[in-house]
C-alpha positions in Angstrom: 0.6 34.8 -13.0 -1.7 31.9 -13.8 -1.0 28.3 -12.9 0.1 27.2 -16.4 2.8 29.9 -16.5 4.0 28.8 -13.1 4.4 25.2 -14.3 6.4 26.3 -17.4 8.7 28.5 -15.3 9.2 26.0 -12.4 10.0 22.9 -14.5 13.4 24.1 -16.0 14.5 25.0 -12.5 14.1 21.4 -11.4 15.4 19.8 -14.6 19.1 20.3 -13.5 18.6 17.7 -10.8 18.3 15.0 -13.4 21.3 16.0 -15.5 24.2 13.5 -15.7 26.6 16.3 -14.5 24.6 17.0 -11.4 24.2 13.3 -10.6 27.9 12.6 -11.0 28.9 15.7 -8.9 26.4 14.8 -6.2 27.7 11.2 -6.1 31.3 12.3 -5.8 30.5 14.8 -3.0 28.6 12.3 -1.0 31.2 9.6 -1.5 34.0 12.0 -0.5 32.0 12.8 2.7 31.8 9.1 3.5 35.6 8.8 2.9 36.3 11.7 5.3 34.0 10.2 7.9 35.9 6.9 7.7 39.2 8.8 8.0 37.9 10.6 11.0 37.0 7.3 12.6 40.6 6.2 12.1 41.8 9.3 13.9 42.8 11.5 10.9 41.5 15.0 10.2 40.4 16.3 6.8 43.7 18.3 6.5 45.8 15.3 7.2 43.8 13.2 4.7 44.1 15.8 1.9 47.9 16.2 2.5 48.4 12.5 2.3 46.4 12.2 -0.9 48.2 15.1 -2.5 51.6 13.7 -1.5 50.7 10.3 -2.8 49.4 11.5 -6.2 51.4 14.7 -7.0 54.2 14.7 -4.5 56.9 13.3 -6.9 57.5 12.2 -10.5 57.1 8.6 -9.3 53.7 9.3 -7.8 52.5 11.1 -10.9 53.7 8.3 -13.2 52.0 5.7 -11.0 48.8 7.6 -11.0 48.9 8.0 -14.8 49.4 4.3 -15.3 46.5 3.6 -13.0 44.3 6.0 -15.0 45.3 4.3 -18.3 44.2 0.9 -16.9 40.9 2.3 -15.8 40.3 4.0 -19.1 40.6 0.7 -21.0 38.1 -1.0 -18.7 35.7 1.9 -18.8 35.9 2.2 -22.6 34.9 -1.5 -22.9 32.1 -1.1 -20.4 30.7 1.8 -22.4 30.7 -0.3 -25.6 28.7 -3.1 -24.0 26.5 -0.6 -22.2 25.6 1.1 -25.5 24.2 -2.3 -26.6 22.1 -2.6 -23.5 24.5 -4.9 -21.6 26.2 -4.4 -18.3 29.7 -5.9 -18.0 30.4 -6.5 -14.4 33.2 -9.0 -15.2 36.1 -6.6 -15.8 38.1 -8.1 -12.9 38.0 -11.6 -14.3 38.7 -10.4 -17.8 41.8 -8.6 -16.5 42.9 -11.8 -14.9 42.6 -13.8 -18.1 44.3 -11.1 -20.1 47.2 -11.0 -17.5 47.5 -14.8 -17.7 47.6 -14.9 -21.5 50.1 -12.0 -21.7 52.4 -13.7 -19.1 52.3 -17.0 -21.0 53.4 -15.2 -24.1 55.8 -12.7 -22.5 57.9 -15.2 -20.6 58.5 -17.2 -23.7 59.4 -14.3 -26.1 63.2 -14.5 -26.9 65.2 -11.4 -25.8 66.4 -10.8 -29.3 62.9 -10.1 -30.6 62.2 -6.4 -31.2 60.3 -4.8 -28.3 57.4 -3.6 -30.5 56.8 -7.2 -31.7 57.1 -8.8 -28.3 54.8 -6.3 -26.6 52.3 -6.5 -29.5 52.2 -10.3 -29.2 51.7 -10.2 -25.4 49.0 -7.6 -25.6 47.2 -9.3 -28.5 47.1 -12.5 -26.5 45.6 -10.5 -23.6 42.9 -9.0 -25.8 42.0 -12.4 -27.2 41.8 -14.0 -23.8 39.7 -11.3 -22.3 37.3 -11.2 -25.3 36.8 -15.0 -25.2 36.2 -14.9 -21.5 33.5 -12.3 -21.9 32.1 -14.2 -24.9 31.1 -17.0 -22.6 28.7 -14.7 -20.8 27.6 -13.2 -24.1 26.8 -16.6 -25.5 24.8 -17.6 -22.5 22.8 -14.4 -22.7 21.9 -14.5 -26.4 21.3 -18.3 -26.5 19.9 -19.1 -23.1 18.7 -15.7 -21.8 21.0 -15.9 -18.8 21.6 -12.5 -17.2 25.0 -11.1 -18.3 25.3 -9.3 -15.0 25.2 -12.6 -13.0 27.5 -14.5 -15.4 30.1 -11.8 -15.7 30.1 -11.3 -12.0 30.5 -15.0 -11.3 33.2 -15.4 -13.9 35.3 -12.9 -11.9 35.8 -15.4 -9.1 36.8 -18.1 -11.6 39.3 -15.7 -13.2 40.8 -14.8 -9.8 41.1 -18.5 -8.9 42.9 -19.2 -12.2 45.5 -16.6 -11.4 46.1 -18.3 -8.0 46.4 -21.7 -9.8 48.8 -20.3 -12.4 51.2 -18.8 -9.9 51.0 -21.7 -7.4 51.7 -24.6 -9.8 55.3 -25.1 -11.0 54.1 -26.8 -14.1 52.1 -23.8 -15.1 53.5 -20.2 -14.7 55.1 -20.3 -11.3 58.8 -19.2 -11.3 61.3 -22.0 -10.5 61.5 -22.6 -6.8 65.1 -22.1 -5.6 64.2 -22.1 -1.8 61.2 -22.1 0.5 61.1 -18.4 0.4 60.5 -18.2 -3.4 57.4 -16.1 -3.9 54.3 -17.6 -5.7 54.5 -15.6 -8.9 55.5 -16.0 -12.5 58.9 -15.5 -13.9 59.7 -12.0 -15.1 58.6 -11.3 -18.6 61.4 -11.1 -21.2 62.8 -7.6 -21.9 61.3 -7.8 -25.4 57.8 -7.9 -24.0 58.1 -5.2 -21.4 56.1 -2.0 -22.1 58.4 1.0 -22.9 58.4 4.0 -20.6 57.2 7.4 -21.7 60.6 8.8 -21.0 59.6 11.2 -18.1 62.4 11.7 -15.7 62.2 9.4 -12.6 58.7 8.4 -13.6 57.3 4.9 -14.2 54.7 6.1 -16.6 54.5 3.9 -19.7 53.2 4.3 -23.2 50.0 2.7 -21.9 48.9 6.3 -21.1 49.1 7.2 -24.8 47.5 4.0 -25.9 44.6 4.6 -23.5 44.0 8.1 -24.9 44.1 6.8 -28.4 41.7 4.0 -27.5 39.0 6.2 -25.9 39.3 8.6 -28.8 38.7 5.8 -31.4 35.8 4.4 -29.3 34.2 7.8 -29.0 34.4 8.4 -32.8 33.1 4.9 -33.6 30.2 5.1 -31.2 29.1 8.5 -32.4 29.9 8.6 -36.1 29.9 5.0 -37.5 27.3 2.4 -38.5 28.7 0.1 -35.7 27.9 2.7 -33.1 24.5 3.3 -34.6 23.7 -0.5 -34.4 24.9 -0.7 -30.9 22.7 2.2 -29.8 19.7 0.8 -31.7 20.0 -2.6 -30.1 20.4 -1.0 -26.7 17.3 1.2 -27.1 15.0 -1.3 -28.7 16.1 -4.9 -29.7 12.7 -5.7 -31.2 12.7 -2.6 -33.4 16.3 -3.3 -34.4 15.4 -6.8 -35.4 12.6 -5.5 -37.6 15.1 -3.2 -39.3 17.3 -6.2 -40.2 20.0 -5.6 -37.5 21.4 -8.9 -36.2 20.6 -8.2 -32.6 22.3 -11.3 -31.1 25.5 -10.8 -33.1 25.7 -7.1 -32.1 25.2 -8.1 -28.4 27.8 -10.8 -28.7 30.2 -8.3 -30.3 29.5 -5.6 -27.7 30.2 -7.7 -24.7 33.2 -9.5 -26.2 34.7 -6.1 -27.1 34.3 -5.0 -23.5 36.1 -8.2 -22.4 38.9 -7.5 -25.0 39.5 -4.0 -23.5 39.6 -5.4 -20.0 41.9 -8.2 -21.1 44.2 -5.5 -22.7 44.2 -3.8 -19.3 45.4 -7.0 -17.7 48.1 -7.4 -20.3 49.4 -3.9 -19.7 49.5 -4.6 -15.9 51.8 -7.5 -16.3 53.9 -5.9 -19.1 54.6 -3.0 -16.7 56.9 -3.1 -13.7 57.4 -5.4 -11.9 56.8 -7.5 -15.0 55.3 -10.5 -13.2 52.0 -12.2 -12.7 51.1 -12.5 -9.0 48.0 -13.0 -6.9 46.0 -9.8 -6.6 47.7 -8.1 -9.5 44.4 -6.8 -10.8 44.0 -4.7 -7.7 40.3 -4.1 -8.2 40.7 -2.1 -11.5 37.8 -4.0 -13.0 35.3 -2.6 -10.5 36.9 0.8 -10.7 36.4 0.8 -14.4 32.8 -0.1 -13.8 32.4 3.0 -11.6 33.9 5.2 -14.3 31.7 3.7 -17.0 28.6 4.4 -14.8 29.8 7.9 -14.0 30.7 8.8 -17.6 27.3 7.9 -19.0 28.7 7.2 -22.4 30.9 10.2 -22.8 34.5 9.4 -23.6 35.6 12.8 -22.4 34.1 12.0 -19.1 35.8 8.6 -19.2 39.2 10.3 -19.5 38.4 12.8 -16.7 37.0 10.4 -14.2 39.7 7.8 -14.9 42.3 10.4 -14.1 40.5 11.3 -10.9 40.2 7.8 -9.7 43.6 6.8 -11.0 45.1 9.5 -8.8 42.8 8.5 -5.9 44.0 4.9 -6.1 47.6 6.0 -5.9 46.8 8.4 -3.1 45.0 5.6 -1.2 48.3 3.8 -0.8 49.9 6.8 0.8 46.9 7.2 3.1 48.0 4.1 5.0 51.7 5.1 5.0 51.4 8.7 6.0 48.1 9.0 7.8 47.6 5.5 9.1 44.3 5.1 7.3 43.5 1.7 5.7 44.0 1.9 1.9 40.7 -0.1 1.7 39.0 3.2 2.4 39.4 4.0 -1.3 37.6 0.8 -2.1 34.8 1.7 0.2 34.4 5.1 -1.4 34.2 3.5 -4.8 31.6 1.1 -3.6 29.6 4.0 -2.3 29.9 5.6 -5.7 28.4 2.6 -7.3 25.5 2.5 -5.0 24.8 6.2 -5.3 25.0 6.2 -9.1 22.8 3.1 -9.4 20.2 4.9 -7.2 20.6 8.1 -9.1 20.0 6.3 -12.4 16.8 4.7 -11.0 15.7 8.2 -9.8 16.3 9.9 -13.1 14.7 7.0 -15.1 11.5 6.8 -12.9 11.2 10.6 -12.7 11.2 11.0 -16.5 8.9 8.1 -17.2 6.4 8.7 -14.4 3.2 10.0 -16.0 2.2 13.4 -14.8 -1.1 13.6 -12.9 -3.6 16.1 -14.3 -3.3 19.3 -12.4 -6.4 21.3 -11.7 -5.3 24.7 -12.9 -8.7 26.5 -12.8 -12.4 25.8 -12.7 -12.9 26.3 -16.5 -12.5 23.4 -18.8 -10.0 25.1 -21.2 -7.2 25.2 -18.6 -5.8 21.6 -19.1 -5.7 22.2 -22.8 -3.8 25.4 -22.4 -1.4 23.8 -20.0 -0.6 21.0 -22.4 0.1 23.5 -25.1 
């Protein structure tokens, strides 16, 4: 066998290392290993950790419903991230956009009269959440298209502002804090009216809401639009080559503004669903890190809505199981956050690896002493 034949046979065997599926699987395995190592440091064995996770995710109808609700929230954030990412933008501000969506939904929900039909009250609260999240992301989008400011930095910094606004809203009686009847009154909003509370799916002893159905519909619609519509084609074109898109007459700045604002709208919707679900109040820390979890899913999914659904379910159950880790195995629930952070680092590194590996020019290989060998190898 000559050298040219060897190159052609060996290359496909190495190509699987750069596939999205292999990257995602490798990242999950390494992150799981880190999680088990942390659990071992806390004095829990692998069997105990797995039992606690299974019990917290599948052990009861309540656990399953909670996991499904978590997955729905993550799907919304990840779907929005994918839209912005298709336009070449990275939305790191899901957490802040969730906060603004939750604030807007609460402001509407506590003022909806109880006699209003549920579908109208819920729609009004969620529409306000979408608008607030979209406008919050539009700030970063405007700074990017007009001033060239990195959207990664601005969306990240806006997270802290959004979290601070939630604290302000639930601490100030003139804003959204519930009336103080004693010194023990919790710093949170009033309960949303019954007309703005998200209906349950109807599963016995399960808190799962219709958000699960809405999330599946949303990612299906996003997947169709991204693959089979002119909007998706424009987003992809701008993401691949803004200069070429501009020469073709595509309004690049407008597409970017629309892409990032849409991502904010989806995250805002996630925040609205969080407050229109039990316990139906706005409180500090209500976002629970879902913005960053959605970022992980978006990076893992690599633009596939099927992958968004699958990974969201996995991490949604993982988040629910993380709570039981602390109760049943004595492991800090923050271990799940550490695992997610490791996933981000691994995926970012893998993305750099695959990009540089594909773009690195191949050095000419001396296949033989005659001058025709390089030409044969290139063929």
